LOROTI-548267 format. One line per field, with one value per residue (C-alpha): residue in one letter; chain; y, x, z; residue number from 1. Coordinates in steps of 0.05 Angstrom, whole numbers, plus 5000, padded with zeros to 4 digits. Example, Ala and Ser with C-alpha at 12.3 -4.5 7.8 and 13.67 -1.06 7.14 Angstrom:
% LOROTI-548267
residu	(A | S)
chaine	(A | A)
c2	(4910 | 4979)
c1	(5246 | 5273)
c3	(5156 | 5143)
num	(1 | 2)
This chain:
% LOROTI-548267
residu	(X | X | X | X | X | X | X | X | X | X | X | X | X | X | X | X | X | X | X | X | X | X | X | X | X | X | X | X | X | X | X | X | X | X | X | X | X | X | X | X | X | X | X | X | X | X | X | X | X | X | X | X | X | X | X | X | X | X | X | X | X | X | X | X | X | X | X | X | X | X | X | X | X | X | X | X | X | X | X | X | X | X | X | X | X | X | X | X | X | X | X | X | X | X | X | X | X | X | X | X | X | X | X | X | X | X | X | X | X | X | X | X | X | X | X | X | X | X | X | X | X | X | X | X | X | X | X | X | X | X | X | X | X | X | X | X | X | X | X | X | X | X | X | X | X | X | X | X | X | X | X | X | X | X | X | X | X | X | X | X | X | X | X | X | X | X | X | X | X | X | X | X | X | X | X | X | X | X | X | X | X | X | X | X | X | X | X | X | X | X | X | X | X | X | X | X | X | X | X | X | X | X | X | X | X | X | X | X | X | X | X | X | X | X | X | X | X | X | X | X | X | X | X | X | X | X | X)
chaine	(A | A | A | A | A | A | A | A | A | A | A | A | A | A | A | A | A | A | A | A | A | A | A | A | A | A | A | A | A | A | A | A | A | A | A | A | A | A | A | A | A | A | A | A | A | A | A | A | A | A | A | A | A | A | A | A | A | A | A | A | A | A | A | A | A | A | A | A | A | A | A | A | A | A | A | A | A | A | A | A | A | A | A | A | A | A | A | A | A | A | A | A | A | A | A | A | A | A | A | A | A | A | A | A | A | A | A | A | A | A | A | A | A | A | A | A | A | A | A | A | A | A | A | A | A | A | A | A | A | A | A | A | A | A | A | A | A | A | A | A | A | A | A | A | A | A | A | A | A | A | A | A | A | A | A | A | A | A | A | A | A | A | A | A | A | A | A | A | A | A | A | A | A | A | A | A | A | A | A | A | A | A | A | A | A | A | A | A | A | A | A | A | A | A | A | A | A | A | A | A | A | A | A | A | A | A | A | A | A | A | A | A | A | A | A | A | A | A | A | A | A | A | A | A | A | A | A)
c2	(4157 | 4187 | 4242 | 4310 | 4331 | 4270 | 4221 | 4166 | 4129 | 4179 | 4165 | 4229 | 4256 | 4329 | 4331 | 4405 | 4417 | 4361 | 4335 | 4275 | 4268 | 4215 | 4222 | 4263 | 4309 | 4319 | 4341 | 4389 | 4416 | 4424 | 4461 | 4507 | 4523 | 4541 | 4586 | 4620 | 4632 | 4662 | 4708 | 4728 | 4746 | 4777 | 4733 | 4733 | 4731 | 4684 | 4735 | 4734 | 4686 | 4643 | 4606 | 4548 | 4519 | 4444 | 4395 | 4330 | 4321 | 4315 | 4384 | 4425 | 4381 | 4383 | 4459 | 4461 | 4412 | 4451 | 4517 | 4488 | 4456 | 4522 | 4555 | 4594 | 4606 | 4564 | 4541 | 4494 | 4505 | 4447 | 4463 | 4405 | 4411 | 4356 | 4315 | 4246 | 4197 | 4239 | 4294 | 4244 | 4214 | 4281 | 4306 | 4245 | 4254 | 4327 | 4313 | 4255 | 4298 | 4354 | 4307 | 4271 | 4337 | 4373 | 4427 | 4467 | 4451 | 4490 | 4452 | 4485 | 4441 | 4471 | 4423 | 4449 | 4521 | 4517 | 4475 | 4470 | 4498 | 4434 | 4437 | 4383 | 4420 | 4487 | 4456 | 4425 | 4489 | 4531 | 4477 | 4483 | 4431 | 4421 | 4452 | 4519 | 4523 | 4496 | 4554 | 4608 | 4574 | 4562 | 4633 | 4660 | 4614 | 4621 | 4696 | 4692 | 4645 | 4688 | 4752 | 4720 | 4689 | 4755 | 4723 | 4765 | 4778 | 4780 | 4839 | 4826 | 4862 | 4821 | 4756 | 4781 | 4800 | 4732 | 4696 | 4738 | 4720 | 4646 | 4651 | 4683 | 4632 | 4573 | 4604 | 4611 | 4537 | 4493 | 4460 | 4390 | 4416 | 4465 | 4409 | 4366 | 4425 | 4441 | 4369 | 4344 | 4408 | 4450 | 4394 | 4346 | 4291 | 4226 | 4208 | 4149 | 4191 | 4248 | 4196 | 4172 | 4243 | 4261 | 4192 | 4177 | 4136 | 4154 | 4157 | 4209 | 4249 | 4246 | 4268 | 4324 | 4350 | 4350 | 4386 | 4436 | 4453 | 4466 | 4511 | 4548 | 4560 | 4590 | 4633 | 4659 | 4676 | 4715 | 4753 | 4770 | 4732 | 4685 | 4687)
c1	(7989 | 7986 | 8029 | 7995 | 8016 | 8008 | 7969 | 8022 | 8047 | 8081 | 8152 | 8162 | 8114 | 8117 | 8072 | 8082 | 8052 | 8001 | 8029 | 8064 | 8104 | 8132 | 8207 | 8201 | 8148 | 8187 | 8248 | 8205 | 8173 | 8241 | 8272 | 8212 | 8215 | 8289 | 8275 | 8218 | 8261 | 8317 | 8269 | 8230 | 8293 | 8330 | 8389 | 8426 | 8417 | 8439 | 8492 | 8528 | 8585 | 8570 | 8620 | 8585 | 8620 | 8611 | 8629 | 8617 | 8552 | 8483 | 8457 | 8512 | 8518 | 8442 | 8445 | 8501 | 8464 | 8399 | 8435 | 8476 | 8415 | 8379 | 8430 | 8468 | 8542 | 8569 | 8637 | 8646 | 8694 | 8717 | 8758 | 8799 | 8799 | 8850 | 8804 | 8833 | 8793 | 8730 | 8762 | 8790 | 8721 | 8685 | 8738 | 8729 | 8653 | 8658 | 8709 | 8667 | 8604 | 8637 | 8669 | 8603 | 8569 | 8626 | 8627 | 8688 | 8711 | 8765 | 8800 | 8836 | 8873 | 8889 | 8948 | 8977 | 8963 | 9015 | 9041 | 8995 | 8934 | 8892 | 8834 | 8861 | 8928 | 8895 | 8851 | 8911 | 8951 | 8895 | 8871 | 8800 | 8753 | 8759 | 8690 | 8713 | 8772 | 8732 | 8683 | 8737 | 8781 | 8724 | 8699 | 8768 | 8783 | 8713 | 8720 | 8791 | 8771 | 8711 | 8751 | 8811 | 8766 | 8728 | 8662 | 8600 | 8594 | 8524 | 8513 | 8444 | 8438 | 8378 | 8415 | 8477 | 8437 | 8403 | 8469 | 8497 | 8437 | 8448 | 8523 | 8510 | 8457 | 8502 | 8561 | 8517 | 8499 | 8532 | 8594 | 8564 | 8506 | 8547 | 8594 | 8538 | 8508 | 8574 | 8591 | 8523 | 8491 | 8549 | 8597 | 8541 | 8577 | 8538 | 8517 | 8564 | 8625 | 8604 | 8597 | 8668 | 8695 | 8658 | 8668 | 8595 | 8539 | 8499 | 8437 | 8469 | 8487 | 8414 | 8386 | 8436 | 8422 | 8347 | 8357 | 8405 | 8355 | 8301 | 8348 | 8368 | 8296 | 8283 | 8345 | 8329 | 8258 | 8283 | 8332 | 8274 | 8305 | 8246 | 8173)
c3	(8792 | 8723 | 8692 | 8701 | 8631 | 8586 | 8630 | 8622 | 8683 | 8730 | 8754 | 8795 | 8847 | 8869 | 8930 | 8941 | 8872 | 8876 | 8811 | 8780 | 8717 | 8671 | 8656 | 8592 | 8620 | 8685 | 8646 | 8606 | 8670 | 8704 | 8646 | 8640 | 8714 | 8708 | 8649 | 8685 | 8747 | 8705 | 8669 | 8732 | 8771 | 8711 | 8727 | 8660 | 8585 | 8530 | 8510 | 8577 | 8592 | 8652 | 8696 | 8730 | 8791 | 8793 | 8848 | 8811 | 8849 | 8817 | 8836 | 8804 | 8743 | 8732 | 8735 | 8684 | 8639 | 8638 | 8626 | 8569 | 8537 | 8544 | 8499 | 8551 | 8542 | 8599 | 8621 | 8679 | 8737 | 8780 | 8842 | 8868 | 8943 | 8956 | 9000 | 8984 | 8941 | 8948 | 8907 | 8857 | 8844 | 8839 | 8790 | 8746 | 8746 | 8726 | 8671 | 8643 | 8644 | 8605 | 8554 | 8540 | 8525 | 8491 | 8544 | 8566 | 8637 | 8674 | 8730 | 8787 | 8837 | 8904 | 8912 | 8847 | 8864 | 8919 | 8977 | 9036 | 9000 | 8999 | 9048 | 9095 | 9099 | 9113 | 9166 | 9200 | 9198 | 9226 | 9274 | 9248 | 9218 | 9142 | 9131 | 9157 | 9109 | 9050 | 9042 | 9046 | 8994 | 8946 | 8948 | 8934 | 8875 | 8845 | 8844 | 8817 | 8761 | 8741 | 8738 | 8703 | 8650 | 8638 | 8655 | 8668 | 8743 | 8770 | 8817 | 8844 | 8910 | 8932 | 8917 | 8953 | 9015 | 9015 | 9010 | 9067 | 9110 | 9095 | 9108 | 9176 | 9194 | 9176 | 9214 | 9275 | 9277 | 9329 | 9299 | 9294 | 9253 | 9212 | 9190 | 9161 | 9124 | 9091 | 9074 | 9051 | 9023 | 8997 | 8980 | 8960 | 8997 | 9006 | 9077 | 9080 | 9061 | 9108 | 9164 | 9151 | 9153 | 9217 | 9249 | 9262 | 9232 | 9169 | 9212 | 9256 | 9194 | 9170 | 9237 | 9246 | 9176 | 9188 | 9253 | 9221 | 9166 | 9218 | 9256 | 9193 | 9174 | 9243 | 9241 | 9171 | 9191 | 9251 | 9206 | 9159 | 9100 | 9093 | 9113)
num	(1 | 2 | 3 | 4 | 5 | 6 | 7 | 8 | 9 | 10 | 11 | 12 | 13 | 14 | 15 | 16 | 17 | 18 | 19 | 20 | 21 | 22 | 23 | 24 | 25 | 26 | 27 | 28 | 29 | 30 | 31 | 32 | 33 | 34 | 35 | 36 | 37 | 38 | 39 | 40 | 41 | 42 | 43 | 44 | 45 | 46 | 47 | 48 | 49 | 50 | 51 | 52 | 53 | 54 | 55 | 56 | 57 | 58 | 59 | 60 | 61 | 62 | 63 | 64 | 65 | 66 | 67 | 68 | 69 | 70 | 71 | 72 | 73 | 74 | 75 | 76 | 77 | 78 | 79 | 80 | 81 | 82 | 83 | 84 | 85 | 86 | 87 | 88 | 89 | 90 | 91 | 92 | 93 | 94 | 95 | 96 | 97 | 98 | 99 | 100 | 101 | 102 | 103 | 104 | 105 | 106 | 107 | 108 | 109 | 110 | 111 | 112 | 113 | 114 | 115 | 116 | 117 | 118 | 119 | 120 | 121 | 122 | 123 | 124 | 125 | 126 | 127 | 128 | 129 | 130 | 131 | 132 | 133 | 134 | 135 | 136 | 137 | 138 | 139 | 140 | 141 | 142 | 143 | 144 | 145 | 146 | 147 | 148 | 149 | 150 | 151 | 152 | 153 | 154 | 155 | 156 | 157 | 158 | 159 | 160 | 161 | 162 | 163 | 164 | 165 | 166 | 167 | 168 | 169 | 170 | 171 | 172 | 173 | 174 | 175 | 176 | 177 | 178 | 179 | 180 | 181 | 182 | 183 | 184 | 185 | 186 | 187 | 188 | 189 | 190 | 191 | 192 | 193 | 194 | 195 | 196 | 197 | 198 | 199 | 200 | 201 | 202 | 203 | 204 | 205 | 206 | 207 | 208 | 209 | 210 | 211 | 212 | 213 | 214 | 215 | 216 | 217 | 218 | 219 | 220 | 221 | 222 | 223 | 224 | 225 | 226 | 227)
């Protein structure tokens, strides 16, 4: 398969777009798509200060990278959840990423914020699974950091409504499916690590996640959030 843009050998295939790209052209295409989405939705401008929450996973770091390269005024925020070696590794990845690119990274550790605030401690105290405690803690500290740092807050009603639809749909999932969505999609945890947390096989994680996504799509369509 050849690159749609330069006709060199393609390394990435986008079946949904019936296109393929070599590495340089894919990066160009990806950045252009991000810029178009920002402009089309009037998300923010180059003058606004953006706080980008990063988990140490590839999705959030890729977003931060493309925004920084696009000339946006970004600062990273890493929230240490206190989930053992997983949090240690994700912290190190976020710090290394920022240092390599000369970007500002703010680090907030739940363990250092106060005793018993780490996600495993909250989960034990409330007798709920760690996933339930994680989302609440993250939302609170993300908002606190954005306001304390005087960052520009996006008040897009359409986006807020969409997020609320998604939150309700995820909350309505059976616990076994909700857990894998939170761990693998929100926390960007690899299947092997999620399997260890939930005490099942990676194959089970993959099948539950696929089923959860199908259920979410149906729920969101019923709520009128997607077509």
